[in-house]
C-alpha atoms as one frame of an Amber mdcrd trajectory, in Angstrom:
protein
 -82.696 -90.410  83.195 -86.236 -89.187  83.743 -85.013 -85.598  83.604 -83.254
 -86.233  80.289 -86.392 -87.777  78.875 -88.433 -84.797  80.013 -85.987 -82.426
  78.321 -86.003 -84.481  75.123 -89.784 -84.607  75.076 -89.919 -80.880  75.703
 -87.608 -80.194  72.777 -89.515 -82.552  70.493 -92.865 -81.057  71.449 -91.582
 -77.488  71.144 -89.847 -77.993  67.805 -92.809 -79.950  66.456 -95.238 -77.199
  67.406 -92.873 -74.566  65.968 -92.561 -76.415  62.664 -96.318 -76.940  62.438
 -97.110 -73.297  63.217 -94.466 -72.003  60.796 -95.706 -74.272  58.025 -99.326
 -73.287  58.617 -98.538 -69.557  58.567 -96.438 -69.902  55.402 -99.090 -71.969
  53.619-101.831 -69.530  54.601 -99.793 -66.576  53.338 -99.019 -68.271  50.022
-102.624 -69.307  49.443-103.878 -65.797  50.180-101.622 -64.279  47.530-100.072
 -61.875  50.044 -96.922 -63.831  50.822 -94.141 -61.619  52.195 -91.154 -63.956
  52.306 -88.938 -61.539  54.231 -91.227 -61.875  57.256 -89.732 -65.330  57.693
 -86.743 -63.656  59.323 -89.118 -62.695  62.140 -91.422 -65.715  62.012 -88.813
 -68.485  62.243 -86.756 -66.980  65.117 -89.980 -66.401  67.035 -90.965 -70.038
  66.569 -87.524 -71.232  67.701 -87.576 -68.978  70.769 -90.983 -70.366  71.719
 -89.715 -73.917  71.193 -86.771 -73.222  73.509 -89.220 -72.824  76.365 -90.504
 -76.369  75.893 -87.762 -78.231  77.808 -88.073 -75.948  80.831 -91.852 -76.270
  80.828 -91.511 -80.043  80.653 -89.233 -80.129  83.709 -91.798 -78.340  85.853
 -91.122 -76.608  89.135 -89.451 -73.219  89.217 -87.837 -73.789  85.822 -91.271
 -74.028  84.240 -91.833 -70.330  84.908 -88.678 -69.479  82.961 -89.857 -71.729
  80.155 -93.231 -70.011  80.178 -91.607 -66.589  79.858 -89.377 -67.742  76.990
 -92.274 -69.420  75.194 -94.439 -66.331  75.667 -91.808 -64.016  74.202 -91.338
 -66.371  71.272 -95.083 -66.565  70.670 -95.345 -62.777  70.520 -92.407 -62.523
  68.086 -93.946 -65.317  66.001 -97.274 -63.476  65.910 -95.539 -60.334  64.640
 -93.899 -62.395  61.901 -97.167 -64.101  60.973 -99.030 -60.799  60.710 -96.266
 -59.363  58.533 -96.116 -62.454  56.332 -99.896 -62.439  55.839-100.004 -58.681
  55.316-102.489 -58.302  58.158-100.619 -55.965  60.464-103.051 -53.137  59.682
-106.045 -55.061  61.048-104.271 -57.555  63.281-102.141 -55.316  65.489-104.644
 -55.539  68.411-103.390 -59.117  68.825-100.156 -57.564  70.042-102.170 -56.067
  72.880-104.107 -59.237  73.677-101.231 -61.738  73.695 -98.880 -59.960  76.136
-101.798 -59.344  78.494-102.810 -63.005  78.408 -99.173 -63.991  78.950 -99.020
 -61.842  82.088-102.336 -63.252  83.306-101.004 -66.779  82.817 -98.199 -66.178
  85.308-100.784 -66.509  88.096-100.215 -70.248  87.874 -96.949 -69.568  89.720
 -98.509 -67.326  92.362 -96.600 -66.991  95.651 -97.832 -68.440  98.937 -97.691
 -65.268 101.009-101.175 -63.688 101.067 -99.914 -60.156 100.372 -97.725 -61.175
  97.440-100.432 -63.508  96.158-103.054 -60.758  96.361-100.884 -58.283  94.470
-100.068 -60.920  91.860-103.770 -61.701  91.468-104.487 -58.002  91.004-101.894
 -57.728  88.237-103.183 -60.900  86.553-106.790 -59.689  86.562-105.725 -56.274
  85.286-103.948 -58.100  82.469-107.206 -59.899  81.628-108.880 -56.495  81.504
-106.124 -55.322  79.165-106.819 -58.322  76.934-110.430 -57.176  76.801-109.216
 -53.778  75.598-107.240 -55.516  72.854-110.253 -57.562  71.757-112.384 -54.418
  71.637-109.734 -52.639  69.580-109.732 -55.581  67.188-113.499 -55.378  66.751
-113.276 -51.637  66.117-110.350 -51.857  63.681-112.010 -54.600  61.636-115.277
 -52.667  61.522-117.302 -55.308  63.350-118.249 -52.813  66.049-118.885 -49.091
  65.681-118.562 -47.212  68.956-118.797 -43.766  67.402-117.519 -40.997  69.658
-118.165 -42.958  72.847-115.314 -42.995  75.342-115.561 -46.783  75.553-112.177
 -47.131  77.245-113.738 -45.535  80.312-115.691 -48.734  80.879-112.466 -50.717
  81.031-110.998 -48.180  83.433-113.991 -48.705  85.707-113.637 -52.482  85.371
-109.951 -52.246  86.295-110.877 -50.078  89.271-113.410 -52.684  90.399-110.764
 -55.409  90.122-108.309 -53.461  92.269-110.976 -52.528  94.818-112.211 -56.130
  95.139-108.674 -57.401  95.662-108.109 -54.725  98.291-111.144 -55.992 100.196
-109.888 -59.560  99.884-106.493 -58.569 101.287-108.231 -56.996 104.256-109.417
 -60.432 105.397-105.896 -61.664 106.140-104.081 -61.080 109.407-100.647 -59.980
 108.274 -98.203 -57.083 108.616 -98.769 -54.037 106.399-102.345 -55.101 105.701
-103.770 -51.610 106.204-101.078 -49.990 104.065-101.652 -52.455 101.229-105.412
 -51.946 101.287-105.009 -48.166 101.307-102.574 -48.229  98.392-105.071 -50.241
  96.347-108.307 -48.498  97.308-107.090 -44.947  96.631-106.038 -45.429  92.987
-109.090 -47.606  92.300-111.463 -44.816  93.344-109.603 -42.271  91.201-109.560
 -44.641  88.209-113.280 -45.330  88.598-114.133 -41.623  88.595-111.909 -40.983
  85.576-113.445 -43.926  83.733-116.933 -42.629  84.459-115.907 -39.210  83.172
-114.603 -40.636  79.888-117.573 -42.968  79.475-120.144 -40.242  80.051-118.190
 -37.607  78.135-118.151 -35.120  81.000
């Protein structure tokens, strides 16, 4: 009975959030005078896909991860529909870089217990956060809020990603486990190369 109630609450919460988000996007598009009705064929399915993840999230456990993935996919599809409906795809497309990266970073909530798998998962999650930073920077550039000129700004993010990988390699080295040396080597090597490449782009060498 408790499981059924959890599923029902998940559906109600998911459908309620989907209806609210769809209504808000439609109202905003109509009030802006740039209403593209055909984008509803992307917006509404995205909202329903996201809502379908609600029951699994409500049940918790391993099923919650599946619900998170479904909700994340739906949220991305919904965002595409909202940008199209509002006519903001030209300036808003960096959101489609930020959201998937944040979705990947959010999977760290379901990190594994094994130190090697957990360390690799943490590395991917932190790299995804770095990718979200790239998306935010692209958004600032596209909207004209920041002018970077001819600077190879992406080199800074490459160096940040290299630092993330290198730090996680050092953290893995603390654990007594099989294949520790191999894992550290596989992480340190690419991080050094990425750091040097990032420095090259940033300095314009």
